[in-house]
N, C-alpha and C positions, 0 to 999 in steps of 0.2 A: 665760377668754381673751376679751377684748372685740374683736370683729372689725369692721372697716369694709370696705365694698365700694365700689370705684371703678368706675363704669360700670354702674350698676344698671338694666339694660335687660331685655329679654325673656328672655335666657338666664339671667341671674342670678336673675330672679324665678321662672322655671320649675324650675331645677335647683339653684342654689347656696343660695338662701335656705331652701328646704325641707330641704336636707341639713344646713345649720347648725342648724336647729331640732331635728334628730334626733340630733345628735352630742353626747355628754356633754362637758362641760368647755369649751364655747364658747357665746357669745351674739352675736347680731347687734346691734351697738351704734351703727352709723352707716352711712349710704349717701351716695354722691354720684350725683346724677341730675339730668337737665334737667327731668324731669316726674314721677317717682315720688314718692308721698307715703306713707310707711309709719309705723307706730307704733313708732318707735325714737328713742332720745335725740338723735341727731345726724342731721339731714337738710340737705344743702347741695348747691349746684350747682358748688362749687369742689373739684376734686381735692386741691389743696394744703391747703385748710382741713381736709379730712378726714384726710389723711395726717399732718399736723402737730398734730392735736388731741391733747392730752396723755392723754385717756382711751382712745384707740384703741391696742390692743396688737399687732395684726397686721392686715395689709391683703391683700385679695383683689382682683386687677385683672381686670375683665371688659369693659374698654372696647375699641373698635376697634383693630386692630393697630397703626396708625400712631401711636397715642398712648402705646404701652407705654414707649418709651424715656424720654420726658420724665417720665412718672409714676414709673417705676422710679428715675430720678435723684433725685427728691424722697424716695422711700423710702430710698434709699441714704444721702442726706444726714441723714435722721432715724435711720438704722440700725435699721429696723423689719423684722420678718419678713414675707415676701411669698410669696403663691401667685399667680402670674401665669398667666392663661389663655394657651394656645398661640395663635400663635407668640410666643415671648418677644421675638423681634426679626424685622424684615422682611428682613434680609440677614445674611450671615456677618460682615461688618465691624461692623454694629450689634450683633450678638451679642457680639463681642469687646469692644466698648466697654462694654456693660452689665456684663459679667463683671469688667472692669477697674475700674470705679468702684464696684462693690458690695463692701461689707466682707466679707472672706473667711469670717468665722465667723457671719455673719448668715444665717439660713435664706432661701434664694432657690429656690423650687420652681416648676416649670412644669406646667400642667394637662394633662399627657399621661395622661388619665384611663383610657385603655384598658389601661395597665399594671396596673390594678386589676381588670380583668375576669377572672373565673375561667376562661373559655374561652381567653383569651390566655395566662394563666399555665399552664394545662394544656398548651397547644400548646408552650410554651417547654420544659416538662418532657419532653414526648415528643421534641422535637428534641434537647435536651441529653443525654438518656439513650439516644439513637439507637434509639428504639423504631420510628421510621420508617425507620431505616437511614441510609445515607449520603445527604445531601441532594442531590437532583437539580434540583428547581425549586420556586419559590414564586410563586404567582399571587394577586394581591389585587385586590378590586373595592370601590370606595366611591363609589356614585352617590347623591348627595343632592340632589334637585330643590329649587332655591331660586328664588323669583320674581326677575325681572330688575331690579326696583326696590329690591332689598335692598342695603344698604351694602357687602356683600362684592363687588359688581360694580364698585364705585368704585375705580379704580386707586390713588387717593390715600388710601383708607381700608382696604379689604379686601385688595386686591392679587391677587384671583383664586383659582382652585380649588387651585392648588399650595400657596400660602401658607396657605390656610385649612384644607383637609382633607388635602392631600398630606403635610403635616408629620406627621400621625398615622400614615400608612402608612410613611413613612421611619423614624419612631421605632419602630414595631412591628417592622419588618424587622430593625432593629439590635438591639432588645430580644430578639427570638426567637433570633437567630443569632449575635450578636456580630460579624457581618461587615458590610462596607460595599460600595457600588456600584463597579463598574469599567466605564467606557465605556458609559453608558446611551444608547440610541437613542430618540428621542422623536417621536411624532406628536401634534399638538395642534390645537385650534381657538382662534383668537384674535379677539376683538372689541376692546373697550377693554382687557379683561383676558382671561386664559386661563380659559375656561369648561369645557373638557374637555382632559385630558392623558392620553395612553396612553404607557407607557414599557416598554421591553424592554432588559434589561442582564444583567450577570453580577456575582455577588458575589465577593469576594476568596477565599471558601472554594471557589469553582468552580461553585456552583449557579447555574442560570439564574433570573432574577427578572423579573417583570412586574407592572405595576399599571395600573389604569384608574380615573381619578377624574373626576367630572363634576358640574356644577350643572344640566346639561340632561337627562341620561338618566333614564329611570324608576328608581325607588328599587331599589337592590340593594347589599348589603354582604356581604363574606365573603372567604374565602381557600381555596386548595388548596395544601397542602404535600406534595410528592411526594418519596419516597426509595426506596432500593433494596428496602425491605421492604413498601412500600405507600404509601397517600396518606391524609392527614388533611384533611377538608373541614369548614370552619366556615361556617355559614349564619346570616345576620342578625346578624353579629358587631359591627360598628362602630356601635353605638348603645346608649343606655340601655335595658335589657331590661325592659319593662313588660308583657310577654305571654310566651307559651310558644313563640314561633317560633324562637328561637335554638337551634342544635344543633351538636354536634361529633361527626363520624363518621369512624372509621378503617376503611379497606378494605384488607385485606392482599393480597399478591400472588396468593393463590389465591381471591380474591374473597369472603373471609369478612368480614362487616361487624360492627363493634363500636361501639355508641353510647357515647361517653365521658360520664359523669355530670358535669354542671356546676351550680354554685351560681348562683342568680339574685339576686345582691346589687345594691344601688344603688351604682354606681361613684362617684358624687359624694359620697355619705356616706363611703365608704371613703377617698376622696381627702382630704376635709376632716379626717377622723379622723387620717389619716397626717400631715397638715400640723401639727395640734396636737401629736401625739406627737413629731414631728421638732423642733418648737420647744423642747419640754421635754427633748430629748435621749433620749427613750424608744425611738426607732426611728431607724436610719440612713436618711436620705432616699433613696428609690428614684426620685424624679423631680427630683433636684437639677439645677439649671440648669447648674452647672459641669461636669457629666458629659455634656452634650448637644452638645458642640462638633461632633462628627461629623455630627449631624443637619443643622446649619446649613451645614457645609461641603458636604455632598451637595446641600442645597437650592440653594446658590449655583451649584454646578456644573450642575444641571438648569436653573436659570433662565438661565444663560449659553447653554446649548445651545438653549433655546427662543428666546432673543433672536437667536441666530445663524441659526437656521432661518427665523425671521420675516424677517430682513434679506435672506436669499437667496430668500424666498418659496418655499421648498422644505423640507418636513419630511423628515429622514433616515429611511430605512427599514432 
């Protein structure tokens, strides 16, 4: 499978290209970049040239968020399989447009890479088998310090912390529980874009849910899922694990602690491998864009609440 990367910047160079090189059955055949020069057959500054090149068999989109819609439209026109980095779209309406114009049988996957983390999949199993008991609360933290000159701070490109990393938390909550938000209450900090968002709400299954996401706070990622039988704590979860810091610990109601064994795989290699297998029909896609409507509906609802609180100059508590 000859793959082309649209938007070959720092992320693609650090995570996606090394993953492609290690996954059997695919090769990096072309890149679109304003500055990168790699030893591949096709190097261009034009996304359209790469997407429509007859030698390219699949596309991975790693460009800034605001470019996804137009680039996906070209991919849809060519009817080529796509793995698009999150977020697929910058709004719920844009999501619906993309799904509408993309051919139904053409693979369209979204880079919700944390669905491939063993710790997340283990947590999902614990929740579904009720080993934690009836769900009472879920608390998530994703603080990723990013320099203020990064394009993610540009409201016309990145759109802020909710769009960039909040979509990961929204997706993970839905993936773990199958439930969605009800009446979230939001505290946030806004400059040109939202740099920190803290949310408290209720899932339709009745469990309380909260998350804190930030470009400003010191690095911290993880979750605590509490049920009637105990709590499951994940530390250093939302990142590619290149060390031994990540852990999953269950503490029962009588304070007995059980460390849950987790595999330390490369989530990007697993994501690319899944993409290839989905193209060939060897695996049902677990990151199919068509199954993620709820993520973007929730995203829109939270965005509307943020805008409303900003207009009132008062964050609801």
